[in-house]
All heavy atoms as an XYZ file, in Angstrom:
853
protein
N     -11.139     10.284     -1.947
C     -12.409      9.586     -1.962
C     -13.118      9.887     -0.666
O     -12.574      9.650      0.412
C     -12.135      8.076     -2.048
C     -13.463      7.269     -1.934
C     -11.424      7.693     -3.331
N     -14.319     10.401     -0.759
C     -15.010     10.762      0.515
C     -15.267      9.503      1.385
O     -15.573      8.448      0.847
C     -16.383     11.267      0.010
C     -16.088     11.773     -1.392
C     -15.013     10.861     -1.908
N     -14.928      9.628      2.651
C     -15.054      8.566      3.648
C     -14.189      7.342      3.417
O     -14.565      6.236      3.773
C     -16.567      8.205      3.778
C     -17.405      9.374      4.236
C     -18.936      9.066      4.392
N     -19.091      7.939      5.304
C     -20.030      7.022      5.130
N     -20.724      7.021      4.035
N     -20.224      6.059      6.024
N     -13.031      7.557      2.743
C     -12.090      6.454      2.495
C     -11.403      6.074      3.784
O     -11.331      6.828      4.743
C     -11.096      6.833      1.471
C     -10.069      7.823      1.915
C      -9.013      8.224      0.877
O      -8.884      7.503     -0.094
O      -8.382      9.260      1.010
N     -10.858      4.831      3.782
C     -10.033      4.397      4.955
C      -8.680      5.102      4.829
O      -8.188      5.417      3.719
C      -9.887      2.880      4.992
C      -9.090      2.294      3.881
C      -7.744      1.984      4.028
C      -9.633      2.019      2.618
C      -6.957      1.482      3.075
C      -8.838      1.485      1.618
C      -7.500      1.230      1.820
O      -6.763      0.703      0.799
N      -8.029      5.308      5.952
C      -6.726      5.920      5.956
C      -6.635      7.115      4.958
O      -5.810      7.105      4.049
C      -5.603      4.963      5.684
S      -5.498      3.632      6.848
N      -7.473      8.130      5.129
C      -7.564      9.229      4.121
C      -6.199      9.967      4.030
O      -5.510     10.152      5.064
C      -8.677     10.090      4.665
C      -8.724      9.785      6.093
C      -8.356      8.360      6.251
N      -5.903     10.382      2.824
C      -4.668     11.162      2.643
C      -4.690     11.846      1.286
O      -5.446     11.481      0.374
N      -3.825     12.806      1.206
C      -3.775     13.596     -0.032
C      -3.201     12.850     -1.224
O      -3.381     13.280     -2.364
C      -2.936     14.829      0.218
N      -2.574     11.724     -0.945
C      -1.845     10.983     -2.044
C      -2.543      9.618     -2.295
O      -1.819      8.726     -2.831
C      -0.377     10.873     -1.680
C       0.227     12.166     -1.454
C       0.627     12.728     -0.215
C       0.499     13.225     -2.414
N       1.121     13.965     -0.404
C       0.997     14.300     -1.726
C       0.300     13.341     -3.774
C       1.455     15.491     -2.339
C       0.653     14.512     -4.385
C       1.241     15.539     -3.658
N      -3.764      9.494     -1.985
C      -4.429      8.233     -2.359
C      -4.600      8.129     -3.866
O      -4.776      9.106     -4.540
C      -5.867      8.198     -1.695
O      -5.753      8.127     -0.314
N      -4.580      6.926     -4.347
C      -4.834      6.651     -5.795
C      -6.199      5.917     -5.807
O      -6.408      4.983     -5.067
C      -3.735      5.688     -6.370
C      -4.059      5.390     -7.804
C      -2.383      6.370     -6.218
N      -7.058      6.460     -6.646
C      -8.427      5.926     -6.677
C      -8.887      5.619     -8.052
O      -8.283      5.995     -9.044
C      -9.313      6.910     -5.993
C      -9.594      8.140     -6.733
O     -10.361      8.129     -7.719
N      -8.920      9.206     -6.392
N      -9.993      4.889     -8.091
C     -10.692      4.579     -9.364
C     -11.988      5.339     -9.367
O     -12.819      5.199     -8.435
C     -10.949      3.076     -9.457
N     -12.212      6.143    -10.370
C     -13.414      6.861    -10.600
C     -13.808      7.769     -9.460
O     -14.974      8.153     -9.283
C     -14.572      5.909    -10.935
C     -14.341      5.075    -12.188
C     -15.318      3.961    -12.364
N     -14.949      2.759    -11.491
C     -15.503      2.516    -10.338
N     -16.470      3.219     -9.879
N     -15.111      1.454     -9.634
N     -12.886      8.128     -8.551
C     -13.179      8.949     -7.414
C     -14.017      8.243     -6.408
O     -14.605      8.881     -5.469
N     -14.182      6.922     -6.521
C     -15.106      6.167     -5.621
C     -14.441      5.091     -4.786
O     -14.905      4.796     -3.709
C     -16.240      5.577     -6.436
C     -17.120      6.642     -7.067
C     -18.406      6.117     -7.692
N     -18.526      4.700     -7.852
C     -19.023      4.127     -8.929
N     -19.415      4.873     -9.911
N     -19.138      2.847     -9.051
N     -13.352      4.489     -5.285
C     -12.695      3.385     -4.508
C     -11.214      3.680     -4.489
O     -10.573      3.946     -5.475
C     -12.968      1.983     -5.125
O     -12.597      2.020     -6.451
C     -14.404      1.626     -4.976
N     -10.669      3.547     -3.259
C      -9.238      3.706     -3.065
C      -8.538      2.407     -3.468
O      -8.944      1.315     -3.025
C      -8.992      3.987     -1.630
C      -7.555      4.240     -1.227
C      -7.404      4.681      0.203
C      -5.984      4.987      0.568
N      -5.897      5.653      1.860
N      -7.534      2.524     -4.284
C      -6.718      1.415     -4.752
C      -5.344      1.390     -4.111
O      -4.706      0.340     -4.061
C      -6.556      1.401     -6.292
C      -7.843      1.513     -7.084
C      -7.552      1.572     -8.563
C      -8.795      0.340     -6.775
N      -4.839      2.566     -3.747
C      -3.500      2.664     -3.188
C      -3.381      3.910     -2.324
O      -4.096      4.910     -2.519
C      -2.455      2.693     -4.305
N      -2.475      3.787     -1.396
C      -2.191      4.960     -0.569
C      -0.706      5.155     -0.429
O       0.085      4.242     -0.440
N      -0.251      6.393     -0.337
C       1.142      6.706     -0.220
C       1.243      7.568      1.014
O       0.480      8.581      1.208
C       1.684      7.483     -1.425
C       1.496      6.638     -2.709
C       3.098      7.903     -1.242
C       1.732      7.329     -4.001
N       2.153      7.233      1.890
C       2.351      7.941      3.102
C       3.803      8.350      3.309
O       4.711      7.761      2.755
N       3.961      9.371      4.092
C       5.338      9.820      4.361
C       5.422     10.388      5.801
O       4.395     10.799      6.360
C       5.771     10.956      3.343
C       4.908     12.129      3.318
C       3.625     11.946      2.506
O       3.623     11.214      1.546
N       2.545     12.559      2.925
N       6.587     10.341      6.310
C       6.836     10.800      7.681
C       8.252     11.361      7.693
O       9.201     10.798      7.263
C       6.694      9.690      8.707
C       6.998     10.035     10.113
C       5.805     10.744     10.750
N       6.062     10.858     12.139
C       5.490     11.755     12.910
N       4.628     12.518     12.382
N       5.770     11.858     14.127
N       8.381     12.560      8.221
C       9.666     13.207      8.308
C       9.850     13.671      9.768
O       8.988     14.307     10.357
C       9.642     14.507      7.383
C      10.913     15.315      7.351
C      12.092     14.486      6.820
C      10.722     16.559      6.471
N      10.988     13.221     10.314
C      11.367     13.615     11.666
C      12.838     14.007     11.666
O      13.528     13.744     10.628
C      11.153     12.426     12.682
C      12.035     11.239     12.316
C       9.675     12.079     12.779
C      12.039     10.173     13.352
N      13.288     14.637     12.718
C      14.672     15.004     12.787
C      15.539     13.758     12.619
O      15.357     12.777     13.371
C      14.955     15.715     14.111
N      16.404     13.699     11.679
C      17.290     12.593     11.495
C      16.766     11.461     10.614
O      17.432     10.457     10.426
N      15.518     11.597     10.135
C      15.021     10.497      9.340
C      13.793     10.825      8.521
O      13.112     11.764      8.785
N      13.541     10.039      7.492
C      12.424     10.194      6.645
C      11.938      8.838      6.187
O      12.748      7.904      6.018
C      12.709     11.083      5.466
N      10.639      8.734      5.946
C      10.105      7.483      5.429
C       9.010      7.812      4.381
O       8.228      8.752      4.607
C       9.435      6.657      6.537
C       8.571      5.522      6.014
N       9.080      4.365      5.507
C       7.223      5.445      5.851
C       8.124      3.598      5.114
N       6.921      4.255      5.301
N       9.093      7.143      3.282
C       7.973      7.211      2.309
C       7.639      5.776      1.933
O       8.517      4.946      1.679
C       8.415      8.011      1.061
N       6.342      5.495      1.902
C       5.911      4.153      1.581
C       4.586      4.191      0.857
O       3.854      5.143      1.000
N       4.275      3.082      0.254
C       2.992      2.992     -0.394
C       2.421      1.587     -0.311
O       3.173      0.593     -0.108
N       1.161      1.490     -0.426
C       0.417      0.219     -0.472
C      -0.520      0.221     -1.620
O      -1.276      1.140     -1.763
C      -0.355     -0.017      0.859
C      -1.211     -1.316      0.757
C       0.574     -0.094      2.077
N      -0.368     -0.813     -2.454
C      -1.315     -0.980     -3.613
C      -2.113     -2.275     -3.303
O      -1.547     -3.312     -3.089
C      -0.541     -1.141     -4.898
C       0.341      0.089     -5.215
C      -1.578     -1.380     -6.065
C       1.280     -0.117     -6.318
N      -3.403     -2.139     -3.356
C      -4.252     -3.326     -3.124
C      -4.541     -3.900     -4.562
O      -5.341     -3.344     -5.285
C      -5.563     -2.931     -2.401
C      -6.428     -4.179     -2.148
C      -5.274     -2.208     -1.120
N      -3.833     -5.012     -4.856
C      -3.960     -5.619     -6.180
C      -5.210     -6.443     -6.215
O      -5.992     -6.394     -7.199
C      -2.711     -6.462     -6.489
C      -2.929     -7.204     -7.802
C      -1.460     -5.528     -6.578
N      -5.477     -7.212     -5.147
C      -6.667     -8.018     -5.098
C      -7.046     -8.244     -3.592
O      -6.349     -7.788     -2.716
C      -6.429     -9.362     -5.780
O      -5.434    -10.096     -5.057
N      -8.190     -8.883     -3.411
C      -8.532     -9.170     -2.007
C      -9.172     -8.030     -1.296
O      -9.085     -7.905     -0.048
N      -9.889     -7.118     -1.977
C     -10.579     -5.981     -1.273
C     -11.563     -6.505     -0.243
O     -11.732     -5.764      0.768
C     -11.240     -5.096     -2.313
O     -12.222     -5.802     -3.077
N     -12.157     -7.685     -0.424
C     -13.058     -8.147      0.572
C     -12.320     -8.496      1.882
O     -12.878     -8.263      2.992
C     -13.821     -9.408      0.097
C     -12.995    -10.636     -0.228
C     -12.183    -10.553     -1.502
O     -12.432     -9.690     -2.366
O     -11.247    -11.362     -1.598
N     -11.117     -8.967      1.825
C     -10.290     -9.212      2.983
C      -9.927     -7.873      3.713
O      -9.914     -7.837      4.886
C      -9.005     -9.980      2.634
C      -9.250    -11.406      2.139
C      -7.957    -11.997      1.633
C      -9.867    -12.261      3.218
N      -9.562     -6.902      2.866
C      -9.265     -5.608      3.416
C     -10.432     -5.023      4.195
O     -10.322     -4.549      5.314
C      -8.857     -4.659      2.276
C      -8.583     -3.184      2.646
C      -7.412     -3.091      3.629
C      -8.289     -2.431      1.368
N     -11.599     -5.039      3.574
C     -12.829     -4.538      4.254
C     -13.086     -5.264      5.538
O     -13.397     -4.677      6.573
C     -14.001     -4.607      3.328
C     -14.016     -3.517      2.239
C     -15.348     -3.519      1.492
N     -15.502     -4.709      0.617
C     -15.002     -4.859     -0.578
N     -14.240     -3.911     -1.128
N     -15.178     -5.940     -1.263
N     -12.982     -6.648      5.516
C     -13.257     -7.408      6.728
C     -12.299     -7.123      7.822
O     -12.620     -7.199      9.009
C     -13.353     -8.881      6.411
O     -12.095     -9.407      6.087
N     -11.044     -6.736      7.455
C     -10.025     -6.341      8.483
C     -10.284     -4.983      9.059
O     -10.130     -4.670     10.237
C      -8.640     -6.486      7.914
N     -10.674     -4.047      8.156
C     -10.922     -2.672      8.589
C     -12.254     -2.384      9.347
O     -12.259     -1.539     10.175
C     -10.881     -1.757      7.297
C      -9.559     -1.593      6.651
C      -9.641     -0.798      5.384
C      -8.533     -0.985      7.597
N     -13.250     -3.161      9.026
C     -14.557     -2.931      9.637
C     -14.536     -2.935     11.157
O     -14.953     -1.967     11.837
C     -15.608     -3.858      9.089
C     -16.070     -3.480      7.674
C     -16.935     -4.461      7.017
O     -17.054     -5.665      7.408
O     -17.642     -4.001      6.064
N     -13.977     -3.953     11.831
C     -13.974     -3.876     13.284
C     -13.024     -2.810     13.864
O     -13.262     -2.283     14.900
C     -13.434     -5.321     13.671
C     -12.816     -5.862     12.455
C     -13.460     -5.214     11.274
N     -11.945     -2.467     13.124
C     -11.058     -1.444     13.588
C     -11.728     -0.072     13.556
O     -11.721      0.654     14.547
C      -9.797     -1.415     12.736
C      -8.874     -0.233     13.077
C      -9.016     -2.706     12.843
N     -12.347      0.247     12.439
C     -13.061      1.529     12.355
C     -14.223      1.604     13.291
O     -14.485      2.667     13.906
C     -13.486      1.817     10.885
C     -12.334      2.486     10.151
C     -11.198      1.757      9.749
C     -12.393      3.858      9.933
C     -10.176      2.363      9.082
C     -11.342      4.477      9.190
C     -10.264      3.741      8.830
O      -9.225      4.347      8.148
N     -14.891      0.478     13.542
C     -15.998      0.443     14.501
C     -15.473      0.693     15.916
O     -16.044      1.522     16.691
C     -16.750     -0.876     14.424
C     -17.942     -0.948     15.371
C     -18.717     -2.211     15.218
O     -18.739     -2.814     14.101
O     -19.271     -2.703     16.200
N     -14.419      0.006     16.304
C     -13.824      0.161     17.620
C     -13.313      1.589     17.866
O     -13.449      2.118     18.970
C     -12.691     -0.826     17.797
N     -12.782      2.168     16.803
C     -12.260      3.563     16.911
C     -13.402      4.594     16.733
O     -13.082      5.804     16.898
C     -11.194      3.791     15.848
C      -9.891      3.014     16.008
C      -8.957      3.182     14.791
C      -9.212      3.345     17.310
N     -14.542      4.165     16.416
C     -15.714      5.052     16.190
C     -15.395      6.057     15.113
O     -15.726      7.239     15.252
C     -16.142      5.688     17.482
C     -16.626      4.667     18.537
C     -17.112      5.269     19.819
O     -16.931      6.464     20.071
O     -17.636      4.536     20.672
N     -14.734      5.623     14.012
C     -14.441      6.516     12.928
C     -15.434      6.184     11.800
O     -15.762      5.054     11.501
C     -12.998      6.233     12.412
C     -11.889      6.591     13.402
C     -10.540      6.179     12.885
C     -11.943      8.126     13.653
N     -15.844      7.248     11.106
C     -16.772      7.111     10.014
C     -16.013      6.801      8.734
O     -15.064      7.527      8.384
C     -17.559      8.418      9.878
C     -18.569      8.323      8.729
O     -19.252      7.222      8.588
O     -18.765      9.335      8.005
N     -16.411      5.790      8.091
C     -15.797      5.409      6.757
C     -16.804      4.574      6.043
O     -17.757      3.992      6.593
C     -14.486      4.764      6.848
C     -14.515      3.270      7.252
C     -14.912      2.796      8.445
C     -14.213      2.164      6.425
N     -14.847      1.412      8.418
C     -14.495      1.012      7.205
C     -13.755      1.998      5.157
C     -14.205     -0.243      6.680
C     -13.527      0.777      4.663
C     -13.777     -0.352      5.430
N     -16.670      4.502      4.743
C     -17.547      3.741      3.902
C     -16.799      2.526      3.372
O     -15.864      2.675      2.530
C     -18.030      4.586      2.691
C     -18.932      3.851      1.751
O     -19.231      2.659      1.961
O     -19.327      4.519      0.777
N     -17.125      1.263      3.776
C     -16.409      0.074      3.361
C     -16.412     -0.032      1.802
O     -15.460     -0.656      1.278
C     -17.209     -1.077      3.967
C     -17.892     -0.448      5.193
C     -18.191      0.987      4.786
N     -17.339      0.529      1.131
C     -17.345      0.440     -0.351
C     -16.204      1.223     -0.976
O     -15.954      1.087     -2.176
C     -18.707      0.917     -0.947
C     -19.830     -0.040     -0.632
O     -19.565     -1.253     -0.394
O     -20.991      0.429     -0.580
N     -15.536      2.048     -0.178
C     -14.406      2.795     -0.705
C     -13.127      1.947     -0.792
O     -12.136      2.369     -1.349
C     -14.111      4.124      0.059
O     -13.703      3.722      1.365
C     -15.284      5.014      0.109
N     -13.105      0.825     -0.143
C     -11.925     -0.027     -0.118
C     -11.954     -1.019     -1.317
O     -12.729     -1.941     -1.320
C     -11.887     -0.823      1.206
N     -11.193     -0.706     -2.338
C     -11.216     -1.462     -3.522
C      -9.854     -2.063     -3.842
O      -8.942     -1.930     -3.093
N      -9.757     -2.704     -5.005
C      -8.526     -3.241     -5.485
C      -8.415     -3.063     -7.040
O      -9.394     -2.813     -7.672
C      -8.447     -4.737     -5.189
O      -9.320     -5.515     -5.947
N      -7.216     -3.200     -7.515
C      -6.966     -3.069     -8.908
C      -7.759     -4.204     -9.633
O      -8.393     -3.954    -10.694
C      -5.513     -3.191     -9.288
C      -5.270     -3.145    -10.810
C      -4.700     -2.101     -8.596
N      -7.780     -5.400     -9.084
C      -8.549     -6.499     -9.677
C     -10.026     -6.236     -9.736
O     -10.733     -6.754    -10.628
C      -8.251     -7.814     -8.952
N     -10.574     -5.445     -8.828
C     -12.027     -5.037     -8.902
C     -12.232     -4.204    -10.134
O     -13.330     -4.252    -10.701
C     -12.370     -4.212     -7.683
C     -12.431     -5.012     -6.371
O     -12.433     -6.263     -6.424
O     -12.365     -4.323     -5.318
N     -11.259     -3.421    -10.530
C     -11.422     -2.540    -11.668
C     -10.980     -3.185    -12.985
O     -11.505     -2.859    -14.044
C     -10.554     -1.245    -11.490
C     -10.931     -0.477    -10.223
C     -12.357      0.077    -10.268
O     -12.791      0.499    -11.378
O     -13.037      0.042     -9.217
N     -10.030     -4.115    -12.879
C      -9.520     -4.769    -14.060
C      -9.581     -6.275    -13.785
O      -8.553     -6.862    -13.350
C      -8.093     -4.337    -14.440
C      -7.584     -5.029    -15.702
C      -7.995     -2.822    -14.513
N     -10.726     -6.924    -13.994
C     -10.808     -8.369    -13.652
C      -9.712     -9.185    -14.303
O      -9.346     -8.964    -15.459
C     -12.200     -8.734    -14.171
C     -12.967     -7.425    -14.127
C     -11.948     -6.371    -14.488
N      -9.209    -10.067    -13.544
C      -8.110    -10.999    -14.049
C      -6.705    -10.490    -13.904
O      -5.778    -11.226    -14.104
N      -6.529     -9.234    -13.500
C      -5.158     -8.678    -13.336
C      -4.598     -9.358    -12.073
O      -5.273     -9.722    -11.135
C      -5.184     -7.133    -13.173
C      -5.691     -6.739    -11.834
C      -3.808     -6.528    -13.440
N      -3.253     -9.529    -12.158
C      -2.575    -10.154    -11.011
C      -1.388     -9.282    -10.555
O      -1.092     -8.284    -11.216
C      -2.167    -11.566    -11.324
C      -1.105    -11.669    -12.442
O      -0.655    -10.667    -12.887
O      -0.829    -12.805    -12.853
N      -0.746     -9.724     -9.485
C       0.374     -8.976     -8.917
C       1.438     -8.749     -9.959
O       2.042     -7.656    -10.058
C       0.904     -9.714     -7.695
C       2.095     -9.056     -6.996
C       1.810     -7.665     -6.526
C       2.645     -9.921     -5.863
N       1.781     -9.783    -10.753
C       2.879     -9.657    -11.680
C       2.552     -8.564    -12.739
O       3.413     -7.791    -13.060
C       3.100    -10.971    -12.417
C       4.295    -10.956    -13.352
C       4.553    -12.364    -13.886
O       5.091    -13.209    -13.166
O       4.251    -12.525    -15.133
N       1.312     -8.505    -13.215
C       0.937     -7.534    -14.215
C       1.033     -6.136    -13.651
O       1.436     -5.183    -14.320
C      -0.415     -7.806    -14.742
N       0.555     -5.966    -12.395
C       0.614     -4.642    -11.745
C       2.116     -4.239    -11.542
O       2.430     -3.070    -11.821
C      -0.147     -4.611    -10.388
C       0.035     -3.317     -9.679
C      -1.657     -4.877    -10.689
N       2.864     -5.169    -11.044
C       4.314     -4.829    -10.856
C       5.003     -4.448    -12.182
O       5.724     -3.450    -12.227
C       5.023     -6.062    -10.297
C       6.518     -5.869    -10.037
C       7.191     -7.067     -9.470
O       6.660     -8.140     -9.536
O       8.363     -6.866     -8.961
N       4.695     -5.189    -13.274
C       5.288     -4.843    -14.578
C       4.867     -3.478    -15.025
O       5.651     -2.713    -15.578
C       4.946     -5.924    -15.596
C       5.652     -7.243    -15.402
C       5.164     -8.320    -16.375
O       4.361     -8.001    -17.279
O       5.613     -9.454    -16.180
N       3.573     -3.145    -14.854
C       3.077     -1.865    -15.264
C       3.729     -0.696    -14.501
O       4.095      0.325    -15.055
C       1.537     -1.778    -15.093
N       3.889     -0.865    -13.153
C       4.537      0.156    -12.400
C       5.972      0.338    -12.778
O       6.428      1.470    -12.967
C       4.384     -0.176    -10.887
C       3.000     -0.038    -10.422
C       5.246      0.755    -10.019
C       2.660     -0.606     -9.049
N       6.718     -0.779    -12.970
C       8.107     -0.707    -13.364
C       8.268     -0.026    -14.736
O       9.194      0.725    -14.979
C       8.777     -2.058    -13.336
C       8.975     -2.616    -11.899
C       9.495     -4.049    -11.998
C       9.886     -1.737    -11.046
N       7.378     -0.374    -15.645
C       7.398      0.240    -16.986
C       7.179      1.768    -16.888
O       7.878      2.560    -17.552
C       6.366     -0.362    -17.864
N       6.252      2.181    -16.093
C       5.994      3.563    -15.981
C       7.138      4.312    -15.312
O       7.574      5.421    -15.782
C       4.664      3.805    -15.180
C       4.149      5.213    -15.134
C       3.661      5.614    -16.488
O       3.224      4.821    -17.309
O       3.658      6.888    -16.782
N       7.659      3.754    -14.246
C       8.855      4.378    -13.619
C      10.021      4.348    -14.526
O      10.788      5.351    -14.563
C       9.166      3.587    -12.301
C       8.226      3.788    -11.149
C       8.580      2.813     -9.997
C       8.197      5.218    -10.680
N      10.224      3.270    -15.247
C      11.334      3.157    -16.202
C      11.255      4.165    -17.342
O      12.304      4.557    -17.959
N      10.089      4.646    -17.621
C       9.962      5.723    -18.706
C      10.455      7.043    -18.200
O      10.876      7.879    -18.975
C       8.517      5.823    -19.104
N      10.545      7.233    -16.888
C      11.001      8.483    -16.335
C      12.343      8.436    -15.622
O      13.058      9.423    -15.529
C       9.982      8.993    -15.324
C       8.605      9.270    -15.880
C       8.574     10.505    -16.688
O       9.332     11.502    -16.394
O       7.770     10.532    -17.688
N      12.717      7.220    -15.127
C      13.901      7.079    -14.339
C      14.733      5.888    -14.832
O      14.249      5.008    -15.495
C      13.496      6.761    -12.905
C      12.575      7.761    -12.162
C      12.003      7.189    -10.915
C      13.308      9.093    -11.929
N      15.990      5.880    -14.434
C      16.880      4.737    -14.703
C      16.680      3.785    -13.525
O      16.983      4.131    -12.350
C      18.292      5.159    -14.812
O      18.418      6.086    -15.934
C      19.203      3.929    -15.088
N      16.198      2.628    -13.759
C      15.982      1.598    -12.709
C      17.139      0.663    -12.685
O      17.643      0.178    -13.720
C      14.678      0.833    -12.941
C      13.372      1.671    -13.069
C      12.213      0.802    -13.322
C      13.172      2.552    -11.847
N      17.616      0.386    -11.486
C      18.762     -0.540    -11.295
C      18.340     -1.593    -10.286
O      17.945     -1.268     -9.169
C      20.030      0.245    -10.781
C      21.194     -0.610    -10.566
C      20.318      1.398    -11.754
N      18.536     -2.837    -10.639
C      18.334     -3.935     -9.689
C      19.376     -3.843     -8.606
O      20.595     -3.534     -8.913
C      18.417     -5.298    -10.347
C      17.174     -5.652    -11.188
O      16.082     -5.065    -10.879
O      17.336     -6.412    -12.154
N      19.011     -4.178     -7.389
C      20.005     -4.190     -6.341
C      19.739     -5.324     -5.327
O      18.729     -5.980     -5.402
N      20.672     -5.580     -4.522
C      20.622     -6.626     -3.525
C      20.743     -5.965     -2.151
O      21.469     -5.014     -1.963
C      21.715     -7.644     -3.720
C      21.661     -8.370     -5.023
C      20.474     -9.375     -5.038
O      20.115     -9.928     -4.060
O      20.007     -9.578     -6.195
N      19.969     -6.535     -1.152
C      20.148     -6.011      0.217
C      21.421     -6.656      0.759
O      21.749     -7.801      0.557
C      18.975     -6.480      1.028
C      17.595     -5.816      0.674
C      16.509     -6.394      1.546
C      17.660     -4.296      0.857
N      22.150     -5.805      1.564
C      23.373     -6.333      2.153
C      23.068     -7.248      3.301
O      21.945     -7.301      3.840
C      24.241     -5.162      2.643
C      23.554     -4.277      3.668
O      23.451     -4.749      4.803
O      23.095     -3.188      3.278
N      24.052     -8.055      3.739
C      23.855     -9.064      4.818
C      23.446     -8.445      6.092
O      22.587     -9.024      6.816
C      25.168     -9.770      5.009
N      23.899     -7.285      6.471
C      23.513     -6.601      7.703
C      21.989     -6.268      7.698
O      21.301     -6.505      8.661
C      24.340     -5.359      7.907
C      24.033     -4.632      9.252
C      24.791     -3.342      9.393
O      25.812     -3.124      8.644
O      24.481     -2.583     10.344
N      21.552     -5.747      6.569
C      20.132     -5.430      6.472
C      19.231     -6.687      6.524
O      18.172     -6.724      7.198
C      19.809     -4.647      5.206
O      20.611     -3.451      5.197
C      18.382     -4.280      5.049
N      19.639     -7.714      5.854
C      18.935     -9.042      5.893
C      18.890     -9.595      7.281
O      17.848    -10.124      7.759
C      19.506     -9.989      4.869
C      19.333     -9.594      3.465
C      20.107    -10.572      2.552
C      17.847     -9.677      3.049
N      19.992     -9.512      8.027
C      20.018     -9.998      9.375
C      19.139     -9.200     10.302
O      18.401     -9.790     11.135
C      21.505     -9.961      9.878
N      19.099     -7.933     10.116
C      18.206     -7.049     10.911
C      16.720     -7.421     10.615
O      15.900     -7.563     11.542
C      18.433     -5.608     10.575
C      17.449     -4.610     11.202
C      17.530     -4.673     12.769
C      17.794     -3.184     10.751
N      16.432     -7.627      9.325
C      15.047     -8.044      9.000
C      14.637     -9.350      9.652
O      13.525     -9.534     10.127
C      14.905     -8.145      7.452
N      15.581    -10.333      9.688
C      15.329    -11.579     10.272
C      15.030    -11.401     11.783
O      14.130    -12.029     12.331
C      16.426    -12.587     10.099
C      16.475    -13.114      8.666
C      17.632    -14.111      8.473
O      18.071    -14.758      9.459
O      18.059    -14.233      7.329
N      15.795    -10.580     12.479
C      15.613    -10.317     13.905
C      14.245     -9.659     14.150
O      13.548    -10.011     15.072
C      16.745     -9.497     14.480
C      18.028    -10.268     14.599
C      19.081     -9.551     15.515
N      19.302     -8.175     15.298
C      20.147     -7.626     14.441
N      20.904     -8.448     13.737
N      20.315     -6.343     14.325
N      13.917     -8.715     13.310
C      12.644     -8.058     13.410
C      11.445     -8.992     13.179
O      10.470     -8.956     13.867
C      12.524     -6.849     12.450
C      13.425     -5.652     12.740
C      13.430     -4.690     11.607
C      13.001     -4.975     14.054
N      11.622     -9.871     12.202
C      10.591    -10.872     11.894
C      10.368    -11.820     13.088
O       9.273    -12.224     13.378
C      10.978    -11.670     10.663
C       9.967    -12.693     10.233
C      10.361    -13.456      9.044
O      11.441    -14.030      8.995
O       9.531    -13.482      8.088
N      11.451    -12.141     13.813
C      11.338    -13.010     14.965
C      10.770    -12.270     16.159
O      10.556    -12.900     17.196
C      12.759    -13.515     15.328
C      13.289    -14.555     14.282
O      12.474    -15.078     13.487
O      14.534    -14.749     14.295
N      10.512    -10.963     15.980
C       9.829    -10.224     17.054
C      10.718     -9.580     18.105
O      10.315     -9.087     19.121
N      12.060     -9.627     17.876
C      12.936     -8.977     18.834
C      14.051     -8.359     18.095
O      14.639     -8.869     17.190
C      13.429     -9.938     19.843
C      13.975    -11.265     19.347
N      14.184    -11.524     18.020
C      14.350    -12.335     19.915
C      14.652    -12.771     17.819
N      14.762    -13.277     19.016
N      14.380     -7.127     18.493
C      15.441     -6.339     17.884
C      16.612     -6.407     18.907
O      16.513     -5.977     20.001
C      15.017     -4.920     17.714
C      16.028     -3.993     17.077
C      16.545     -4.502     15.785
C      15.418     -2.591     16.921
N      17.703     -7.001     18.467
C      18.905     -7.126     19.351
C      19.940     -6.041     18.948
O      20.038     -5.639     17.887
C      19.521     -8.509     19.275
């Protein structure tokens, strides 16, 4: 999307005009990360958060490119988007529910508290 926020090759857009999701990746020696963000609703909140940041950084972007799935499909909610994604993935992959182990949950709690011990 021309002049989108956080531009990248793996953005998901509607009609080539509004960004709905972004997928990022980072690869370094010894580690890799892949993550994504889907804006289900609240595009107005996204724009209001991004506007001062892009202004302060003096980066050119078009606030109208920040959209949400709900902007495109009125009435859709997080549960419907989650179900659609899982159904699509399930058509190609075997999905298995899992639980985070106690060590990972403890680490998340320490990180949430703002300090890593």
